[in-house]
C-alpha positions as CSV (number, residue, x, y, z in Angstrom):
1,M,-31.1,123.2,84.8
2,T,-27.8,123.3,82.9
3,I,-25.0,121.8,85.0
4,K,-22.1,121.9,82.5
5,E,-22.2,124.9,80.1
6,R,-21.0,124.8,76.5
7,Q,-17.5,126.3,76.1
8,Y,-15.7,127.7,73.1
9,P,-13.7,124.9,71.6
10,L,-10.0,124.7,72.7
11,S,-9.1,123.5,69.2
12,A,-10.5,126.8,67.8
13,H,-8.4,128.8,70.2
14,I,-5.3,126.8,69.1
15,L,-6.0,127.2,65.4
16,Q,-6.7,130.9,65.8
17,A,-3.4,131.4,67.7
18,L,-1.6,129.4,65.0
19,L,-3.1,131.6,62.2
20,R,-2.0,134.8,64.0
21,R,1.6,133.6,63.9
22,L,1.7,132.2,60.4
23,Q,2.6,134.4,57.4
24,T,-0.3,135.0,55.0
25,N,1.5,133.1,52.2
26,H,2.4,130.0,54.3
27,E,1.8,126.8,52.5
28,K,-0.3,125.3,55.3
29,R,-2.4,128.4,56.0
30,K,-5.4,127.4,53.8
31,L,-5.5,123.9,55.4
32,I,-5.5,125.5,58.9
33,E,-8.2,128.0,57.9
34,R,-10.4,125.1,56.6
35,D,-9.9,123.2,59.8
36,L,-10.9,126.2,61.8
37,A,-14.0,126.7,59.7
38,K,-15.0,123.1,60.3
39,V,-14.5,123.5,64.1
40,L,-16.5,126.7,64.2
41,A,-19.3,125.3,62.1
42,G,-19.7,122.4,64.5
43,Y,-19.7,124.8,67.5
44,R,-22.3,127.1,65.9
45,G,-24.5,124.0,65.2
46,E,-24.3,123.1,68.9
47,Q,-25.0,126.7,69.9
48,S,-28.1,126.7,67.7
49,L,-29.5,123.7,69.7
50,D,-29.2,125.7,72.9
51,Y,-32.1,127.9,71.8
52,Y,-34.4,124.9,71.7
53,L,-33.1,123.5,75.0
54,S,-33.9,126.8,76.7
55,F,-37.6,125.9,76.5
56,L,-37.1,122.8,78.7
57,D,-38.5,122.9,82.2
58,K,-35.4,123.5,84.4
59,D,-36.9,121.6,87.3
60,Q,-37.4,118.4,85.2
61,Y,-34.4,118.3,82.9
62,T,-30.7,118.4,83.7
63,V,-28.5,119.4,80.7
64,F,-24.7,118.7,80.4
65,H,-22.8,120.0,77.4
66,D,-19.6,118.4,76.0
67,V,-19.5,115.4,78.2
68,R,-16.3,113.2,78.0
69,L,-16.4,109.9,79.8
70,P,-13.9,107.0,80.1
71,L,-14.6,103.5,78.7
72,N,-12.1,100.7,78.7
73,N,-8.9,102.9,78.7
74,H,-10.4,105.2,76.0
75,Y,-12.8,108.2,76.1
76,F,-15.9,109.0,74.3
77,Q,-17.6,112.4,73.9
78,M,-21.3,113.5,73.8
79,D,-22.3,117.0,72.5
80,T,-25.3,117.2,74.9
81,L,-26.6,114.8,77.6
82,I,-30.1,115.4,79.0
83,L,-31.2,113.6,82.1
84,T,-34.8,113.3,83.4
85,P,-36.4,111.1,86.0
86,Y,-37.7,109.0,83.1
87,F,-35.0,108.8,80.5
88,I,-31.5,109.8,79.4
89,F,-31.2,111.5,76.0
90,I,-27.9,111.9,74.1
91,L,-27.7,114.6,71.4
92,E,-25.1,114.7,68.7
93,V,-25.1,117.7,66.5
94,K,-23.8,117.7,63.0
95,N,-23.3,121.1,61.2
96,L,-21.0,120.5,58.3
97,F,-18.9,123.1,56.5
98,G,-17.9,122.6,52.8
99,S,-18.6,119.5,50.8
């Protein structure tokens, strides 16, 4: 069973809103487009994992996406956390854009 669904990244929403407001010849536009492509590549990589997770028995596996937990006045993030009666499995997805 999936407890926390994967959501479209807030940073992608922000970058897309910024691009809509920038002129096409703005000096920072290429940099922002590149940043957006990286964010979307990561999101698509995480989405591709969801297909394989769909085969898990929903009664035995509990899935959390985009978990953010506090640790010593800081936070850390996990792409996917899978809980079972027998183990805890942390998945970090890397889907790189560019070189």
